[in-house]
N, C-alpha and C positions, 0 to 999 in steps of 0.2 A: 422719647419720644414726644412733644407737646403738643396737647389736641387742639385746632380753630373752634374762637369760641362763638360758630355755631353748627348745627347739626338740620339737617335739610333730607337727606337718604336722597333726596331729586322726586321725592313723590309731591311734592308743591311744588313748582316751576315758582310760585309769590314770596315763599314764608322764606327768606333765608336765614332765620334765624329760629327756625323750627326746632322744638326739644326743648322745649324749658319745664322746666317743677318746681313745687315746690320748695323754697330754703332749706336746707339741710340747714337741722340748728349746730349742727359743730359752724358754719360758717355765717349766722342769722347777723343782719344787723341791726343795729339802735335805725329802726327808717323816722320818726321825729328829728335825729341824731340831722342822718344827711339830707330827710328836705328842708331844716333850714342851712345849709348848709350847700344843698344845689338853687337854693329860692339867690342866695348871696355874691357864688359865683357863676352860673350857666346862665346867661345872656337869656329871656325869655319863658325861663322855666316859671313855671305856673304847678304845681297841686292840682287834687289829692294827685299821691306816689300809689303806683302798684308794683311789688318785685320781683319780679323769681328768677330761676337762677336756670344759665343754659347746664347742659348733659355733660357737653363738652368740655373745654377747659382746664385739661389736669393738671395746670401748674398752676396759673392764677387762678381762683375763684371768678371766674369769671357771672354779673346779672344782666335782665333785662330791668331796666324803669320803663317807666308807659306811667305815659299823664293826660288828661285831656287831649292837649294839641302837639303832640311830641312822645317818640321812643327816647331812650336813649339805651344806652351799654356802660359799663363800671365794670373794671376791672381792678380785681385788687388781692395786695400781699396776702398769703394765705395766712392766718395765726401761727403761733408756733415756732418750736431751734427749726432753724432753717439750715441750708448747705451757704456754703460762701459766699457769696456774689449773681448768688441765685433769683430768680423770682422778681426782676427791677421795672417793676412797670413805671417808676421812673425815668429809668430807661427809654423802653416805649413812650411817654409821653412828648419822651424832646425828641426821638426822629420820626413819629408820626408827623408832631409839629412841624418838623426843615421838611418832613417833603410834601403833606399838604401844603404848607404856602407856596411848591414849587408846581402846581401840579399835578404833582405822581398820584395813583389810586387810591387810596385809604380816607378812613373815614377821619370826618371831620372831629377833633379835639374841640372839648370843651374846655376842661378845669383840670388840675391835677391839686392832690389833696396831703403834701406831709403830714397830716399833723394825726397821728396817732389814734388820738381820743375821741374824732369822728366819728368813728364804727368797726375801734380797734386795729389796722392795719395802714398803711399809704394806702390810693386804691388813684383815679382818674376815670371819666369823666369825654364819653363820645358820641356820636350820634351812631343812630342803626339805621345797619345802610340796608337797602333793600334787594334780593334779586337770589342764584341759585349757586349752595352748593356743593361741591359734586367731591361724592367719594368716591367710585368706583374708578377710576385709570379708564375702565374700558368705555363710561359714557353712554351704559345698554338705555335704548329709548330714545338716542340718533340716529339723525344716517350720517354715510362719510363725511357727506362734505360742513356740518356741523361739526362736526369733534374734531377735522381740522383746522378748523376756523375759533378753535375754542385751545389747539394745543399751540397753533400761530401767536393768540393773543398770551397767551402765557410766556412763551419763549421772550414775543416783545417788551411785556412787562417787568420781565430782570433783567435783559439788554435796558432799556428804559435809566433802573435800577441804576448800575453797574457804569451808566455813563456820565453817572453826577459825578463832578468834580467837591468832594467834603469842603471843602477850603471855603469852596464858592456857594456854600446855602450853613453856612452855620455849622455847619458838625464837624471839623478839625476837628477835635476834643475827644471825639464819639468815641477813639480808641485810641492801642497803639500801630503806629505805622512800622513793618517790615515783622521777619521773622514771625511770620501770622500761623503759620504751619506747624511751627517748632512750636508756640504758645498753644495754638490751642491742642496735643497735643498731650502739652503739661498741665493744660487746668483739666482735659476729659479724663487723664488717668488721677489727678487729684478727685477730683468726685466720684469715680469710681471707686476707689478705693478710702473714701468718708463714706461710701457706703454700702461696702461689702459686706455681702450676707454669707456667702461658703465664696471656696477658691473654684476661680471658673481658668482653664487651662488654655483656651485661647485670649481669653483676654488680658491672661498674665503673658505670654506671648504674640500678638500686637502691643501691645506697652515696649517690650523691650527691641523691636526688631520695627514700626513706626516713628520714633527718632531720628535711624539712623540712616533711614531711607527720604530724606526730607524734599519734594520739587523745588524749585528757582523760585523768590518770590516773583510773584506780583507785583499790581497799581493797586496803592490803597485805595480802596471803593468801596461803599458805604453793602457791606454783606447781609442780607434776612435774617439770614441762620436756620430757616427753615423752610421753603420756598419751595410749594407745592403743591397739585392742582386742588388740594384740600382747603387752602389753608385760602383764599382766594375764592372773592365774592363776581361771579360773572349775571351781569344783567339778562334780565327777563327773559325778552323777547331776538338777542342774542348776543356774542363770542366778548363785545366788550366785558371788557373786565374795570369793574364797580370797584371794587378795596380788595387790598392787601391783607390781610389779618396775621396779628399775632407776631409780632419784632421784638418779642423779651426776649432773640436769645441774637440781634443785631448788633456787631458792631463794626471797626474797618478792617477789612482785610483784603485775602485773598479773594475775587471772583465765584477764582474757579473751586474756589469751598462752594456754593450757590450752585452755581452752573451744573458741578456735576453729582450732589447732593441731587436739585430737582431727577436728573435721571438715573438715578436707582431705582424707580419706579418701573424705566424698563428690563432688569433683572429681578427684580421681586419675581417670581413664577406665577403667572394670567394667574391661576388656580385661585390667587387669592382674590377681593375688591380692590389694592390698592399694588397691582403686578402686569405689569405687560408680557415679563419675559414664558416666551414662545407663544406667543400671540398672531391668529393672522392681520398684521399690522397692513395690510392696507389691502385687506376687506374692511378694515374695521376705518379705515382714512387715517390711520395716527401715523405721524410721519416717523421715521427710523431714527433710531442717535442720529447717524452721520447727515441727515437731513436737522434735523434739529444742527446740530454743531455747526451747520452750516449757514443758518438760519442767522443763529447769535451771535455766530465771528460776522456776523452781514454790516453786521449795527452794532458791535463795539472799536476798541482800539489797541484792546488786551489780547493776548496769543491764544490759541484754541488747545484745550487739552489733549496731551502727548503724552499719555502717563494716568488712565482712567483705572484700571486693574487698582496701581497708591491712591489712591482718588476714590473708587467703591470701597478698597481695604478702611478711610482715613470714616471714609462719611456714615458704614457699617460698625464700626467701632463705636466711635460717637453718637450713634441711635443711643448703642450697649449701655453706655454708660449714662447715656438720662434714663433708658431703663430703670436702670439702676440704682440712681437718685432714687424715681420712686417707688423701686421696690424698700430700697430704706426707708422711705416715709412712711407704708403701708405698713411697716416694722414697729413704728415710731408714732402710730395715728394720724398723721398727718393728712395723710392721701385728702386726693379734694374731686376724686372719681369717684365711680361704681366703676369702671373701669380700670384702674389702677391696678389692681391684681392680677390681669390679665397683659396688661403692660409688661406688669415687672416682667413675669414668663418668658417675653421675648427677649431674653438673655443671654441665655447658655445660645440661638440658635441665631439670632444676630450676631456675635460671636464668632463662628464657629462659619459664619456666609464672611464674614467681616478676612476670614487667617486662609478661604478657601483662594480668593483675592488677589490676600502679600502675597501668597506663594506666587502668585502667578505672577505675579508683578519683582518677582525675585528674589521673595526672603528665603 
């Protein structure tokens, strides 16, 4: 599971990117080299430069760059031996550049650096966006009408993303059209096997089941890959989404993958900060799964999900594979966050939950 580029905990609505710390020595940047590169490639840049590292950014180390006149965010590929196709910050830059040009809420991208000699790995720089990041899906501290407005804005933003024709915004080659779920199951199986440490029976059963019961292909659209509430920056004074974060897993694919992934929050127990399962949604003012499906369907031309059990099994399997990748990086000493070990420990529970949904889907 990737983490957003911001940590806020909702304590300060003005601090979208709270939660920085001193830069981890393993991911230290050559400040002088970076300063020279920024002066040459970022319009209006002027030092002196101060650098701190965000506590989030599980997959790609993420930094706050502060100057007297502006603040930026730098996302880099972590150094060291990495899984194939992982940490593709150049792809992040491509997609946010295309979407920013269309007025979709993403941080304004400034420049991509493919020269590893500058700081030790490729990276890109974008604006720092101010607002709120909500980590607890129950949105404590807000009233029901405020919660409803934020959830409506979330689904409206995802529907807007899925309305784009990739070819019309220069992203026709951003991924392979067709056979999306087949390719994704294969990809995450391969990633899981590459990081496997100890056998996990539920993962083995899912690897056998999922390819045998694939849903029909939907239209090829831009899929974010990690679309959830805490990957959005919401305006400080209202529900408007100011930026969608963390595009590392984005590609062309079936929009039902994104939509069903967002719905995972409704089945995770409410005892967890990122779960709504069992919560009194009406009292909270949070729409139900059915209401969310209806709102999304009214704004898109694709099908509404009719196989949520399979989709939930797939999404939880995928999260387990991502967490297993983090576990492998803990083992190899390349994990970028202090939270990596706790995330690695989620592989077993996530795979068990995925298998429960697979059984409901007919496994």
